N, CA and C atoms as an extended XYZ file, in Angstrom:
111
Properties=species:S:1:pos:R:3:atomname:S:1:resname:S:1:resid:I:1 pbc="F F F"
N        -0.347     -166.121     -152.811 N   MET     1
C         0.798     -166.910     -153.124 CA  MET     1
C         1.064     -166.666     -154.722 C   MET     1
N         2.498     -166.235     -154.904 N   ILE     2
C         2.853     -165.602     -156.094 CA  ILE     2
C         2.826     -166.973     -157.136 C   ILE     2
N         3.119     -168.014     -156.785 N   TYR     3
C         3.189     -169.024     -157.569 CA  TYR     3
C         1.562     -169.302     -158.264 C   TYR     3
N         0.621     -169.195     -157.627 N   THR     4
C        -0.866     -169.411     -157.853 CA  THR     4
C        -1.186     -168.446     -158.874 C   THR     4
N        -0.602     -166.951     -158.621 N   ASP     5
C        -0.836     -165.831     -159.418 CA  ASP     5
C        -0.183     -166.110     -160.836 C   ASP     5
N         0.925     -166.780     -160.897 N   TYR     6
C         1.692     -167.099     -162.004 CA  TYR     6
C         0.860     -168.105     -162.751 C   TYR     6
N         0.262     -169.163     -162.358 N   LEU     7
C        -0.642     -170.179     -162.753 CA  LEU     7
C        -1.714     -169.692     -163.386 C   LEU     7
N        -2.275     -168.733     -162.813 N   GLN     8
C        -3.625     -168.405     -163.148 CA  GLN     8
C        -3.602     -167.358     -164.443 C   GLN     8
N        -2.215     -166.709     -164.458 N   ARG     9
C        -2.034     -165.811     -165.582 CA  ARG     9
C        -2.043     -166.962     -166.693 C   ARG     9
N        -1.064     -167.878     -166.614 N   HIS    10
C        -0.729     -168.760     -167.550 CA  HIS    10
C        -2.050     -169.413     -168.076 C   HIS    10
N        -3.022     -169.679     -167.383 N   ILE    11
C        -4.047     -170.574     -167.607 CA  ILE    11
C        -5.070     -169.327     -168.466 C   ILE    11
N        -5.074     -168.239     -167.889 N   ASP    12
C        -5.660     -167.311     -168.761 CA  ASP    12
C        -5.460     -167.150     -170.138 C   ASP    12
N        -3.963     -167.106     -170.096 N   ARG    13
C        -3.545     -167.043     -171.567 CA  ARG    13
C        -3.638     -168.225     -172.405 C   ARG    13
N        -3.619     -169.438     -171.806 N   LEU    14
C        -4.128     -170.578     -172.640 CA  LEU    14
C        -5.241     -170.503     -172.958 C   LEU    14
N        -6.270     -169.909     -172.342 N   THR    15
C        -7.647     -170.152     -172.582 CA  THR    15
C        -7.746     -169.091     -173.907 C   THR    15
N        -7.242     -168.099     -173.642 N   GLU    16
C        -7.266     -167.011     -175.071 CA  GLU    16
C        -6.753     -167.656     -175.945 C   GLU    16
N        -5.751     -168.379     -176.052 N   ALA    17
C        -5.143     -169.122     -176.991 CA  ALA    17
C        -5.958     -170.288     -177.779 C   ALA    17
N        -6.681     -170.880     -176.800 N   GLN    18
C        -7.610     -171.708     -177.192 CA  GLN    18
C        -8.693     -171.275     -177.878 C   GLN    18
N        -9.283     -169.944     -177.486 N   LYS    19
C       -10.337     -169.393     -178.184 CA  LYS    19
C       -10.016     -168.930     -179.669 C   LYS    19
N        -8.761     -168.422     -179.799 N   LEU    20
C        -8.344     -167.911     -181.112 CA  LEU    20
C        -8.094     -169.073     -181.706 C   LEU    20
N        -7.857     -170.277     -181.634 N   TYR    21
C        -7.649     -171.350     -182.172 CA  TYR    21
C        -8.913     -171.945     -182.755 C   TYR    21
N        -9.760     -171.943     -181.975 N   SER    22
C       -11.178     -172.511     -182.191 CA  SER    22
C       -11.823     -171.592     -183.527 C   SER    22
N       -11.589     -170.177     -183.329 N   GLU    23
C       -11.853     -169.231     -184.421 CA  GLU    23
C       -11.168     -169.605     -185.421 C   GLU    23
N        -9.941     -169.714     -185.749 N   ILE    24
C        -9.393     -170.112     -186.726 CA  ILE    24
C        -9.790     -171.506     -187.246 C   ILE    24
N        -9.932     -172.343     -186.608 N   LEU    25
C       -10.465     -173.640     -187.086 CA  LEU    25
C       -11.578     -173.330     -187.774 C   LEU    25
N       -12.955     -172.590     -187.157 N   ARG    26
C       -14.068     -172.664     -187.697 CA  ARG    26
C       -13.751     -171.775     -189.200 C   ARG    26
N       -12.764     -170.839     -189.062 N   GLU    27
C       -12.924     -170.414     -190.488 CA  GLU    27
C       -12.328     -171.090     -191.415 C   GLU    27
N       -11.344     -171.854     -191.075 N   GLU    28
C       -10.678     -172.948     -192.112 CA  GLU    28
C       -11.801     -173.932     -192.583 C   GLU    28
N       -12.615     -174.618     -191.789 N   MET    29
C       -13.861     -175.157     -192.108 CA  MET    29
C       -14.476     -174.596     -193.031 C   MET    29
N       -14.911     -173.464     -192.789 N   ARG    30
C       -15.819     -172.475     -193.700 CA  ARG    30
C       -15.130     -172.517     -194.882 C   ARG    30
N       -13.868     -172.041     -195.023 N   ALA    31
C       -12.983     -171.962     -196.634 CA  ALA    31
C       -13.066     -173.168     -197.292 C   ALA    31
N       -12.955     -174.168     -196.539 N   GLU    32
C       -13.140     -175.420     -197.286 CA  GLU    32
C       -14.382     -175.831     -197.827 C   GLU    32
N       -15.244     -175.317     -197.328 N   LYS    33
C       -16.766     -175.512     -197.812 CA  LYS    33
C       -17.071     -174.588     -199.036 C   LYS    33
N       -15.805     -173.576     -198.989 N   GLY    34
C       -15.974     -172.762     -200.148 CA  GLY    34
C       -16.933     -171.585     -199.861 C   GLY    34
N       -17.241     -171.292     -198.418 N   GLU    35
C       -18.070     -170.207     -198.090 CA  GLU    35
C       -16.811     -168.910     -198.123 C   GLU    35
N       -17.631     -167.715     -198.206 N   LYS    36
C       -16.888     -166.519     -198.030 CA  LYS    36
C       -16.774     -166.430     -196.465 C   LYS    36
N       -15.384     -165.952     -196.155 N   VAL    37
C       -15.058     -165.652     -194.869 CA  VAL    37
C       -15.347     -164.055     -194.633 C   VAL    37
């Protein structure tokens, strides 16, 4: 089903975005503590 494929691609993209966001948040937390990134 085409719709399912579309949804799956969308979910994959969201998962990627979530991972990137987590990385960025971690970097910001480190930066706030004054650690070198």
